[in-house]
TIKOL-584007 format. One record per residue (C-alpha): residue number from 1; x, y, z; residue in one letter. Coordinates in Angstrom, 3 decimals. Example, Ala and Ser with C-alpha at 12.3 -4.5 7.8 and 13.67 -1.06 7.14 Angstrom:
TORDO  num        c1        c2        c3  residu
TORDO    1    12.300    -4.500     7.800       A
TORDO    2    13.670    -1.060     7.140       S
END
This chain:
TORDO  num        c1        c2        c3  residu
TORDO    1     0.000     0.000     0.000       M
TORDO    2     1.518     3.319    -1.076       N
TORDO    3     0.149     5.885     1.356       L
TORDO    4     1.932     8.769    -0.377       A
TORDO    5    -0.057     8.169    -3.572       D
TORDO    6    -3.291     7.706    -1.611       L
TORDO    7    -3.084    11.033     0.252       V
TORDO    8    -1.408    13.115    -2.453       S
TORDO    9    -3.470    16.255    -3.048       G
TORDO   10    -6.143    15.159    -0.532       R
TORDO   11    -5.823    17.505     2.408       R
TORDO   12    -9.069    16.389     3.970       G
TORDO   13    -7.914    12.786     3.980       L
TORDO   14    -4.541    13.773     5.466       V
TORDO   15    -6.267    15.676     8.274       V
TORDO   16    -8.656    12.803     8.938       G
TORDO   17    -5.906    10.177     9.043       L
TORDO   18    -3.701    12.361    11.267       S
TORDO   19    -6.549    12.808    13.727       L
TORDO   20    -7.291     9.085    13.556       L
TORDO   21    -3.674     8.278    14.436       A
TORDO   22    -3.743    10.422    17.580       G
TORDO   23    -7.225     9.304    18.556       L
TORDO   24    -6.281     5.638    18.289       G
TORDO   25    -3.218     6.093    20.495       A
TORDO   26    -5.275     7.987    23.093       A
TORDO   27    -8.028     5.362    23.249       L
TORDO   28    -5.477     2.631    23.938       A
TORDO   29    -5.086     3.990    27.495       F
TORDO   30    -7.216     2.904    30.456       P
TORDO   31   -10.071     3.206    31.092       P
TORDO   32   -10.739     2.633    27.363       F
TORDO   33    -8.109    -0.056    26.829       G
TORDO   34    -8.473    -0.250    23.028       V
TORDO   35    -4.965    -1.641    22.543       L
TORDO   36    -5.225    -1.883    18.717       P
TORDO   37    -5.171     1.919    18.936       G
TORDO   38    -1.395     1.569    19.366       L
TORDO   39    -1.313     1.127    15.589       L
TORDO   40    -1.938     4.864    15.501       G
TORDO   41     1.803     5.342    16.022       Y
TORDO   42     2.436     3.387    12.844       G
TORDO   43    -0.125     5.444    10.948       L
TORDO   44     1.530     8.658    12.155       M
TORDO   45     4.938     7.350    11.025       M
TORDO   46     3.562     6.480     7.583       A
TORDO   47     1.862     9.867     7.220       L
TORDO   48     5.099    11.658     8.038       V
TORDO   49     6.972     9.441     5.566       D
TORDO   50     4.388    10.469     2.961       A
TORDO   51     4.818    14.211     3.624       S
TORDO   52     4.469    16.460     0.600       A
TORDO   53     7.618    16.513    -1.525       A
TORDO   54     7.659    20.299    -2.003       D
TORDO   55     7.532    21.266     1.703       K
TORDO   56     8.244    18.010     3.535       P
TORDO   57     9.182    19.448     6.951       L
TORDO   58     6.199    21.775     7.114       K
TORDO   59     3.891    18.988     5.992       S
TORDO   60     5.416    16.591     8.538       A
TORDO   61     4.968    19.100    11.352       F
TORDO   62     1.268    19.638    10.702       W
TORDO   63     0.567    15.926    10.486       R
TORDO   64     2.381    15.258    13.753       G
TORDO   65     0.816    18.280    15.447       W
TORDO   66    -2.717    17.280    14.423       L
TORDO   67    -2.180    13.756    15.759       A
TORDO   68    -0.739    15.115    19.006       G
TORDO   69    -3.443    17.719    19.528       T
TORDO   70    -6.331    15.244    19.286       I
TORDO   71    -4.355    12.829    21.472       Y
TORDO   72    -4.007    15.410    24.232       F
TORDO   73    -7.593    16.621    23.842       L
TORDO   74    -8.731    13.105    24.705       V
TORDO   75    -6.064    12.687    27.389       A
TORDO   76    -6.581    15.982    29.243       T
TORDO   77   -10.084    17.307    28.519       W
TORDO   78   -11.021    16.646    32.174       W
TORDO   79    -8.865    19.661    33.103       V
TORDO   80   -11.977    21.668    32.235       A
TORDO   81   -13.659    20.300    35.383       E
TORDO   82   -11.265    22.280    37.563       A
TORDO   83   -12.645    25.511    36.112       F
TORDO   84   -16.202    24.420    36.878       M
TORDO   85   -15.528    24.465    40.634       V
TORDO   86   -15.849    28.259    40.421       D
TORDO   87   -17.870    28.327    37.227       A
TORDO   88   -19.139    31.882    37.714       A
TORDO   89   -15.631    33.345    37.587       N
TORDO   90   -13.562    30.738    35.774       Q
TORDO   91   -15.944    28.607    33.732       G
TORDO   92   -15.430    30.699    30.607       W
TORDO   93   -11.733    29.792    30.625       M
TORDO   94   -12.317    26.009    30.445       A
TORDO   95   -12.449    25.536    26.637       P
TORDO   96    -9.517    27.911    26.102       F
TORDO   97    -7.408    26.168    28.754       A
TORDO   98    -8.085    22.698    27.375       V
TORDO   99    -7.568    23.762    23.771       G
TORDO  100    -4.342    25.635    24.463       L
TORDO  101    -3.002    22.817    26.610       L
TORDO  102    -3.669    20.204    23.917       A
TORDO  103    -2.311    22.393    21.131       A
TORDO  104     0.782    23.243    23.159       G
TORDO  105     1.557    19.633    24.033       L
TORDO  106     0.898    18.705    20.411       G
TORDO  107     3.937    20.799    19.474       L
TORDO  108     6.151    18.039    20.874       F
TORDO  109     4.587    15.538    18.458       W
TORDO  110     4.988    18.051    15.635       G
TORDO  111     8.660    18.521    16.536       G
TORDO  112     9.203    14.759    16.577       A
TORDO  113     7.626    14.485    13.121       A
TORDO  114     9.918    17.201    11.739       V
TORDO  115    13.082    15.565    13.077       L
TORDO  116    12.004    12.133    11.855       Y
TORDO  117    11.228    13.502     8.372       R
TORDO  118    14.549    15.360     8.266       W
TORDO  119    16.431    12.145     9.096       L
TORDO  120    14.580    10.335     6.267       R
TORDO  121    15.193     6.784     7.533       P
TORDO  122    14.678     4.008     5.045       S
TORDO  123    13.730     0.348     4.963       G
TORDO  124    13.034    -1.694     8.056       F
TORDO  125    14.954     0.697    10.314       W
TORDO  126    12.171     3.264    10.112       R
TORDO  127    10.146     2.106    13.177       P
TORDO  128    13.340     2.017    15.252       V
TORDO  129    14.199     5.579    14.258       V
TORDO  130    10.610     6.744    14.706       F
TORDO  131    10.414     5.234    18.212       A
TORDO  132    13.656     6.950    19.190       G
TORDO  133    12.734    10.375    17.838       V
TORDO  134     9.190    10.223    19.205       F
TORDO  135    10.297     9.159    22.701       C
TORDO  136    13.090    11.734    22.767       L
TORDO  137    10.415    14.414    22.402       F
TORDO  138     8.258    12.642    24.994       E
TORDO  139    11.189    12.926    27.393       W
TORDO  140    11.370    16.636    26.591       L
TORDO  141     7.639    16.933    27.261       R
TORDO  142     8.290    15.500    30.702       G
TORDO  143    11.025    18.015    31.509       H
TORDO  144    10.527    21.347    29.694       V
TORDO  145     9.038    24.034    32.009       L
TORDO  146     8.827    21.469    34.858       T
TORDO  147     7.240    19.014    32.400       G
TORDO  148     3.880    17.284    32.045       L
TORDO  149     4.501    13.551    31.464       P
TORDO  150     0.790    12.683    31.399       W
TORDO  151    -0.068     9.552    29.383       D
TORDO  152     3.406     8.551    28.267       L
TORDO  153     3.128     5.896    25.569       A
TORDO  154     4.728     3.283    27.824       G
TORDO  155     1.967     3.769    30.386       E
TORDO  156    -0.673     2.660    27.895       T
TORDO  157    -0.633    -0.835    29.410       W
TORDO  158    -2.790    -1.216    32.495       K
TORDO  159    -0.552    -0.956    35.545       A
TORDO  160    -0.038    -4.374    37.083       G
TORDO  161    -0.480    -6.179    33.770       S
TORDO  162     2.277    -8.357    32.337       A
TORDO  163     3.549    -5.778    29.784       P
TORDO  164     3.694    -3.047    32.430       S
TORDO  165     6.340    -5.023    34.350       Q
TORDO  166     8.966    -3.948    31.814       A
TORDO  167     8.907    -0.549    33.554       A
TORDO  168    10.880    -2.176    36.397       A
TORDO  169    13.758    -2.485    33.914       V
TORDO  170    13.361     0.347    31.416       F
TORDO  171    11.174     2.841    33.272       G
TORDO  172     8.182     4.541    31.685       A
TORDO  173    10.286     6.289    29.031       Y
TORDO  174    12.068     3.105    27.998       G
TORDO  175     8.785     1.202    27.896       L
TORDO  176     7.451     4.024    25.709       S
TORDO  177    10.197     3.258    23.167       W
TORDO  178     9.209    -0.416    23.161       I
TORDO  179     5.496     0.423    22.899       T
TORDO  180     5.899     2.870    20.009       V
TORDO  181     8.144     0.403    18.185       L
TORDO  182     5.480    -2.305    18.549       L
TORDO  183     2.796     0.096    17.359       G
TORDO  184     4.778     1.332    14.350       A
TORDO  185     6.300    -1.928    13.077       S
TORDO  186     3.072    -3.509    11.734       P
TORDO  187     2.874    -0.713     9.163       W
TORDO  188     5.787    -2.352     7.377       L
TORDO  189     3.535    -5.383     6.842       I
TORDO  190     0.906    -3.165     5.225       V
TORDO  191     3.418    -1.528     2.903       E
TORDO  192     5.129    -4.579     1.427       T
TORDO  193     3.639    -6.852    -1.220       D
TORDO  194     6.167    -9.574    -0.503       N
TORDO  195     4.305   -12.422     1.197       R
TORDO  196     7.457   -13.851     2.779       R
TORDO  197     8.386   -10.508     4.266       R
TORDO  198     4.866   -10.025     5.578       Q
TORDO  199     5.055   -13.382     7.358       I
TORDO  200     8.511   -12.660     8.775       D
TORDO  201     7.471    -9.226    10.003       L
TORDO  202     4.254   -10.563    11.495       G
TORDO  203     6.132   -13.288    13.338       L
TORDO  204     8.635   -10.715    14.584       G
TORDO  205     5.919    -8.488    16.072       V
TORDO  206     4.107   -11.464    17.598       I
TORDO  207     7.391   -12.751    19.030       G
TORDO  208     8.198    -9.379    20.601       A
TORDO  209     4.751    -9.214    22.183       L
TORDO  210     5.141   -12.783    23.454       A
TORDO  211     8.424   -11.844    25.132       I
TORDO  212     6.894    -8.716    26.680       L
TORDO  213     3.931   -10.663    28.054       Y
TORDO  214     5.909   -13.788    28.963       G
TORDO  215     8.611   -12.071    30.997       L
TORDO  216     5.978    -9.930    32.706       G
TORDO  217     3.896   -12.953    33.679       E
TORDO  218     6.998   -14.674    35.024       D
TORDO  219     7.733   -11.666    37.224       R
TORDO  220     4.184   -11.607    38.546       L
TORDO  221     4.295   -15.280    39.547       T
TORDO  222     7.050   -14.462    42.040       R
TORDO  223     4.870   -12.065    44.056       A
TORDO  224     4.594   -12.709    47.800       K
TORDO  225     1.745   -11.769    50.173       P
TORDO  226     2.256    -9.225    52.991       P
TORDO  227     4.073   -10.480    56.061       A
TORDO  228     2.018   -11.435    59.102       A
TORDO  229     3.521    -8.559    61.079       N
TORDO  230     3.196    -5.972    58.288       A
TORDO  231     1.882    -2.578    59.411       P
TORDO  232    -1.838    -2.044    58.893       I
TORDO  233    -2.600     1.015    56.797       V
TORDO  234    -5.920     2.851    56.837       R
TORDO  235    -6.741     5.113    53.883       V
TORDO  236    -9.490     7.637    54.626       V
TORDO  237   -11.660     8.826    51.725       Q
TORDO  238   -14.320    11.219    52.994       A
TORDO  239   -15.838    12.014    49.564       N
TORDO  240   -15.559    15.792    49.893       I
TORDO  241   -16.058    17.536    46.564       D
TORDO  242   -13.868    20.527    45.791       Q
TORDO  243   -16.653    23.125    45.836       A
TORDO  244   -17.536    22.196    49.431       S
TORDO  245   -14.056    23.185    50.581       K
TORDO  246   -14.783    26.805    49.659       Y
TORDO  247   -17.963    26.876    51.751       D
TORDO  248   -17.048    28.039    55.251       Q
TORDO  249   -20.288    26.572    56.586       A
TORDO  250   -19.006    23.119    55.573       M
TORDO  251   -15.729    23.351    57.491       F
TORDO  252   -16.901    21.682    60.696       E
TORDO  253   -18.694    18.951    58.775       S
TORDO  254   -15.563    18.191    56.725       I
TORDO  255   -13.397    17.831    59.829       V
TORDO  256   -15.944    15.570    61.530       H
TORDO  257   -16.254    13.319    58.476       R
TORDO  258   -12.522    12.666    58.465       Y
TORDO  259   -12.461    12.211    62.232       V
TORDO  260   -15.363     9.732    62.252       I
TORDO  261   -13.833     7.604    59.506       L
TORDO  262   -10.435     7.691    61.230       T
TORDO  263   -11.922     6.431    64.505       A
TORDO  264   -14.002     3.690    62.833       Q
TORDO  265   -13.445     0.334    64.643       P
TORDO  266   -11.293    -2.303    62.945       A
TORDO  267   -10.402    -5.938    63.530       A
TORDO  268    -6.794    -4.821    63.996       R
TORDO  269    -5.962    -1.259    64.925       T
TORDO  270    -4.285     0.495    61.984       P
TORDO  271    -0.705     1.550    62.555       D
TORDO  272    -0.803     4.279    59.890       I
TORDO  273    -3.733     6.481    58.874       V
TORDO  274    -3.557     8.557    55.683       I
TORDO  275    -5.630    11.608    54.797       W
TORDO  276    -5.401    12.973    51.227       P
TORDO  277    -3.891    16.164    49.893       E
TORDO  278    -5.627    19.248    51.249       G
TORDO  279    -7.974    17.171    53.410       A
TORDO  280    -8.910    20.049    55.722       V
TORDO  281    -9.535    23.351    53.895       P
TORDO  282    -7.440    25.547    56.192       D
TORDO  283    -3.798    26.097    57.051       A
TORDO  284    -2.413    23.323    59.254       A
TORDO  285    -0.873    26.045    61.427       N
TORDO  286    -4.415    27.035    62.424       D
TORDO  287    -6.343    23.799    62.868       Y
TORDO  288    -3.436    21.969    64.557       L
TORDO  289    -2.775    24.743    67.062       T
TORDO  290    -2.944    23.455    70.678       P
TORDO  291    -6.225    24.347    72.333       G
TORDO  292    -8.319    24.342    69.154       T
TORDO  293   -11.345    22.067    68.840       W
TORDO  294    -9.996    20.745    65.533       T
TORDO  295    -6.745    19.506    67.087       R
TORDO  296    -8.697    17.971    69.971       A
TORDO  297   -11.012    16.183    67.514       A
TORDO  298    -8.086    14.738    65.566       I
TORDO  299    -6.325    13.623    68.747       V
TORDO  300    -9.544    11.984    69.940       G
TORDO  301    -9.848     9.966    66.715       A
TORDO  302    -6.361     8.465    67.028       L
TORDO  303    -5.047     5.844    69.411       K
TORDO  304    -1.638     6.182    71.102       P
TORDO  305     1.105     4.947    68.799       G
TORDO  306    -0.802     5.572    65.580       Q
TORDO  307     0.762     7.786    62.918       T
TORDO  308    -1.385    10.125    60.827       L
TORDO  309     0.006    11.128    57.430       L
TORDO  310    -1.890    14.310    56.699       L
TORDO  311    -2.012    16.113    53.372       G
TORDO  312    -2.176    19.797    54.224       A
TORDO  313    -0.853    23.207    53.429       Y
TORDO  314     1.243    25.119    55.909       R
TORDO  315     2.501    28.658    56.261       V
TORDO  316     6.099    29.592    57.054       A
TORDO  317     8.005    32.854    56.859       G
TORDO  318     6.722    36.009    58.520       T
TORDO  319     3.382    37.750    58.733       T
TORDO  320     4.605    40.329    56.241       E
TORDO  321     6.144    37.743    53.901       N
TORDO  322     4.341    34.419    54.329       P
TORDO  323     5.594    31.348    52.474       I
TORDO  324     3.070    28.640    51.589       Y
TORDO  325     3.892    24.956    51.183       Y
TORDO  326     1.837    22.009    49.974       N
TORDO  327     2.854    19.480    52.595       T
TORDO  328     2.569    15.971    53.964       L
TORDO  329     2.801    15.976    57.770       L
TORDO  330     3.542    12.919    59.901       A
TORDO  331     1.807    13.201    63.285       L
TORDO  332     2.192    10.545    66.004       R
TORDO  333    -0.506    10.131    68.623       A
TORDO  334     0.907    10.117    72.158       Q
TORDO  335    -0.753    10.068    75.581       P
TORDO  336    -0.170    13.816    75.894       D
TORDO  337    -1.357    14.708    72.371       G
TORDO  338     0.210    14.894    68.907       L
TORDO  339     3.901    14.947    68.044       A
TORDO  340     5.147    16.174    64.676       L
TORDO  341     7.536    13.451    63.463       T
TORDO  342     8.034    14.266    59.790       G
TORDO  343     7.501    16.975    57.170       V
TORDO  344     7.657    16.711    53.387       Y
TORDO  345     7.056    19.809    51.257       D
TORDO  346     6.009    19.298    47.654       K
TORDO  347     8.894    19.865    45.278       F
TORDO  348     7.285    19.601    41.825       R
TORDO  349     4.527    22.206    41.662       L
TORDO  350     1.773    22.474    39.042       V
TORDO  351     2.426    25.430    36.708       P
TORDO  352    -0.486    27.901    36.586       F
TORDO  353    -2.169    25.890    39.355       G
TORDO  354     0.237    26.124    42.289       E
TORDO  355     2.707    28.681    41.015       Y
TORDO  356     3.076    31.128    38.141       L
TORDO  357     5.941    30.394    35.726       P
TORDO  358     7.877    33.462    34.555       L
TORDO  359     6.225    35.421    37.355       A
TORDO  360     8.459    38.426    36.742       G
TORDO  361     6.985    38.769    33.234       I
TORDO  362     3.440    37.449    33.595       L
TORDO  363     2.720    38.925    37.040       G
TORDO  364     2.950    42.626    36.139       P
TORDO  365     0.594    42.186    33.178       I
TORDO  366    -2.144    40.733    35.394       G
TORDO  367    -1.828    37.050    34.518       F
TORDO  368    -1.815    36.061    38.194       K
TORDO  369    -5.226    37.670    38.703       D
TORDO  370    -6.542    36.013    35.544       L
TORDO  371    -5.744    32.482    36.750       V
TORDO  372    -6.675    33.259    40.393       H
TORDO  373    -3.443    31.745    41.691       I
TORDO  374    -2.957    34.133    44.618       G
TORDO  375     0.474    34.034    46.205       D
TORDO  376     0.967    30.426    45.101       G
TORDO  377     3.096    27.768    46.760       F
TORDO  378     6.841    27.571    47.174       S
TORDO  379     8.742    24.417    46.236       A
TORDO  380    10.255    22.319    48.990       G
TORDO  381    13.649    20.604    48.861       P
TORDO  382    14.308    17.865    46.344       R
TORDO  383    12.529    14.550    46.991       P
TORDO  384    13.685    12.399    49.847       R
TORDO  385    12.234     9.717    52.085       A
TORDO  386    11.067    10.654    55.571       I
TORDO  387    11.505     8.322    58.547       R
TORDO  388     8.837     8.945    61.184       P
TORDO  389     9.454     6.778    64.273       P
TORDO  390     7.341     3.654    64.520       G
TORDO  391     6.882     3.148    60.779       M
TORDO  392     8.961     2.122    57.734       P
TORDO  393    10.660     4.968    55.821       P
TORDO  394     8.297     6.399    53.225       V
TORDO  395     8.681     8.475    50.074       Q
TORDO  396     5.803    10.982    49.817       P
TORDO  397     4.556    11.941    46.353       L
TORDO  398     2.018    14.744    46.384       I
TORDO  399    -0.414    14.608    43.455       C
TORDO  400     1.433    15.909    40.355       Y
TORDO  401     4.717    14.402    41.555       E
TORDO  402     3.406    10.880    40.983       S
TORDO  403     3.628    11.452    37.201       L
TORDO  404     7.422    11.738    37.176       F
TORDO  405     9.588     8.622    36.826       P
TORDO  406    12.622     8.537    39.095       G
TORDO  407    11.480    10.761    41.988       F
TORDO  408    11.833     8.038    44.597       T
TORDO  409    15.107     6.809    43.105       R
TORDO  410    16.497    10.342    43.190       E
TORDO  411    15.668    10.722    46.869       G
TORDO  412    17.334     7.417    47.744       A
TORDO  413    20.456     8.335    45.771       A
TORDO  414    20.838    11.684    47.555       K
TORDO  415    20.205    10.482    51.092       T
TORDO  416    21.329     6.851    50.992       G
TORDO  417    17.958     5.829    52.450       V
TORDO  418    15.694     3.688    50.304       R
TORDO  419    12.030     4.046    51.152       A
TORDO  420    10.065     0.917    52.063       A
TORDO  421     6.890     2.288    50.449       W
TORDO  422     5.401     5.280    48.653       I
TORDO  423     2.607     7.458    50.053       A
TORDO  424     0.791     9.256    47.251       N
TORDO  425    -1.709    11.852    48.456       V
TORDO  426    -3.675    13.655    45.772       S
TORDO  427    -6.622    16.020    45.423       N
TORDO  428    -8.381    14.581    42.384       D
TORDO  429   -11.632    16.149    43.589       A
TORDO  430   -10.763    18.982    41.202       W
TORDO  431   -11.637    16.713    38.277       F
TORDO  432   -15.015    15.379    39.393       G
TORDO  433   -16.221    12.027    38.100       K
TORDO  434   -14.331    12.208    34.830       T
TORDO  435   -11.824     9.535    33.846       Y
TORDO  436    -8.963    11.862    34.818       G
TORDO  437    -8.666    10.385    38.350       P
TORDO  438    -8.867     6.854    36.891       V
TORDO  439    -5.969     7.561    34.556       Q
TORDO  440    -4.076     9.281    37.365       H
TORDO  441    -4.305     6.058    39.388       L
TORDO  442    -2.887     4.070    36.474       N
TORDO  443    -0.017     6.500    35.883       L
TORDO  444     0.880     6.758    39.577       A
TORDO  445     0.955     2.961    39.870       S
TORDO  446     3.877     2.885    37.430       Y
TORDO  447     6.036     4.509    40.107       R
TORDO  448     5.466     1.395    42.233       A
TORDO  449     6.533    -0.886    39.358       I
TORDO  450     9.619     1.174    38.534       E
TORDO  451    10.870     1.219    42.111       E
TORDO  452     9.675    -2.195    43.300       G
TORDO  453     7.857    -0.484    46.175       L
TORDO  454     4.224    -0.660    47.315       P
TORDO  455     2.176     2.512    47.077       M
TORDO  456    -0.685     3.770    49.226       V
TORDO  457    -2.794     6.341    47.393       R
TORDO  458    -5.262     8.621    49.209       A
TORDO  459    -7.684    11.006    47.465       T
TORDO  460   -10.749    12.872    48.813       P
TORDO  461   -13.256    11.607    46.228       T
TORDO  462   -11.500     8.608    44.594       G
TORDO  463    -9.792     6.686    43.334       V
TORDO  464    -7.949     5.667    46.537       S
TORDO  465    -6.113     2.346    46.585       A
TORDO  466    -3.331     0.247    48.068       V
TORDO  467    -1.016    -0.955    45.301       I
TORDO  468     1.625    -3.658    45.533       D
TORDO  469     5.170    -3.419    44.193       A
TORDO  470     3.998    -4.856    40.850       Y
TORDO  471     1.488    -2.038    40.281       G
TORDO  472    -1.562    -4.171    41.156       R
TORDO  473    -4.350    -3.017    43.436       I
TORDO  474    -4.575    -5.256    46.487       R
TORDO  475    -7.800    -7.318    46.575       P
TORDO  476   -10.554    -5.211    48.111       G
TORDO  477    -8.166    -2.300    48.732       A
TORDO  478    -9.793     0.316    46.516       V
TORDO  479   -12.431     3.020    46.909       L
TORDO  480   -13.937     4.246    43.648       G
TORDO  481   -15.153     7.712    42.759       Q
TORDO  482   -17.926     9.227    44.845       G
TORDO  483   -17.572     6.764    47.751       I
TORDO  484   -16.901     7.598    51.404       A
TORDO  485   -15.125     4.969    53.470       G
TORDO  486   -11.821     3.525    54.587       V
TORDO  487    -9.378     0.923    53.312       I
TORDO  488    -7.738    -1.242    55.975       D
TORDO  489    -5.037    -3.555    54.670       T
TORDO  490    -1.535    -4.778    55.500       P
TORDO  491     1.228    -2.841    53.782       L
TORDO  492     2.481    -4.980    50.850       P
TORDO  493     6.180    -5.897    50.916       P
TORDO  494     8.911    -4.069    49.048       A
TORDO  495    11.005    -5.907    46.471       L
TORDO  496    14.745    -5.840    45.974       A
TORDO  497    15.872    -2.711    44.098       P
TORDO  498    14.820    -2.943    40.456       T
TORDO  499    17.135    -2.290    37.528       L
TORDO  500    15.373     1.026    36.984       F
TORDO  501    15.860     2.062    40.621       S
TORDO  502    19.577     1.333    40.209       R
TORDO  503    20.229     2.682    36.722       W
TORDO  504    17.417     5.151    36.170       G
TORDO  505    16.916     6.182    32.541       D
TORDO  506    20.295     4.855    31.376       N
TORDO  507    18.644     1.970    29.512       L
TORDO  508    16.240     4.429    27.903       F
TORDO  509    19.189     6.459    26.605       W
TORDO  510    20.747     3.238    25.355       L
TORDO  511    17.599     2.656    23.282       L
TORDO  512    17.782     6.233    21.997       I
TORDO  513    21.407     5.557    21.017       F
TORDO  514    20.211     2.457    19.155       L
TORDO  515    17.702     4.594    17.249       S
TORDO  516    20.424     7.122    16.443       A
TORDO  517    22.568     4.291    15.067       G
TORDO  518    19.658     3.116    12.945       A
TORDO  519    19.214     6.650    11.599       A
TORDO  520    22.899     6.862    10.729       A
TORDO  521    22.724     3.465     9.058       K
TORDO  522    19.794     4.615     6.931       G
TORDO  523    21.602     7.752     5.768       R
TORDO  524    24.679     5.687     4.907       E
TORDO  525    22.490     3.278     2.944       Y
TORDO  526    21.022     6.127     0.885       R
TORDO  527    24.472     7.460     0.052       R
END
């Protein structure tokens, strides 16, 4: 099949196929799970190969950008829900925010298409080169301007499935290279008329998939249950929607809902209780002050020896120059009250949500008032595990941070202390009952696979879950969207350090080097 002849002079068909390529790739992700959509990467590669001869780079860019824009529209449209929390003032911004976000992220796909077209790989090396170029720009997407690595291609596979286990070796970026290669290679079968080559290529793709699934299944068969003496973790999900947090009349009710769920009887008293990000809509400095009814209520809900991991915001600095942090506090219940045993301040902040990038430029022209960001948060120190007494060392990941491969590894490398588990607190109430929180759960679970560490995830409205070191939700340890309740379960065991936790993205860069070699080989072949 000669795609260049098919689309020549047919702009409408080019646009339609470009959009189809991005749409297919987007629908391959949970909760849709249409895995044949991975062939969209192959269609995008073929469309870029068939770029117009007179302006090939410009043509390649628009085809890649169109595919990327529709991909990110599907992947991030739920961002609009955040603007509906204050619809009267911010609702009008929702379509502009979603459209600009998708179009902006689509530029990375357009850039990848331009570089791939400029390299002009030939023959059977093309999918290898395409995977390398595409994933190089995906890495840039995860790092430029703090990055937004939402829905990396490698995270298409449902976390905890056999293919997802490759993230323990290659990480999400390396698994993206493998995934894009698998999605692009079948196009070679479509292009050739040689029956023998079609069979060989088909067997090659099937064999690669068999290896990916087979090695993953083998890893999963070695899983062990929690130890008999494992700490019991309680996750509290009070089902508080975001709009309620701005209603002062709801404040007392919100506190009591968390307190009642925390004190709920259990067959075995939980050792660790976790409240989600921003659980109580006030500064922790205020509601944890000795003598307040809120502190007394929290103390009354805990038993001596229990540790509460509390997602909160706190104020430091001076009255004239306050500094705000998005924080996870570790509080230990003692006979005489609460003791602060650990503090983790969020390091990776959400641009335009928690801080204003280029504040010196955008602030004076009123952009801060437009996005209603206020004074914003300040970033804490780089990630590190905290070691509250009476519990295993834990690496906190606050919301947005759970998207970034290597956070936990980085903290262990800097401090020499490897966490025994990951605590991921998030405020997905901003996104209502869309599939955004469902995808966030899947993406966050990849951090457990990469590090070989269990993860406990707490959100105010769902999805909260306890996830083992293979990225699987523990049986019965999940609370879906719109449900109030608790999860009580033993903390799953940690595994030995994975290859990714030891080497980081080095294997990913090795794959990129392989793609660069394939590109050089193709240029040499043409000469």
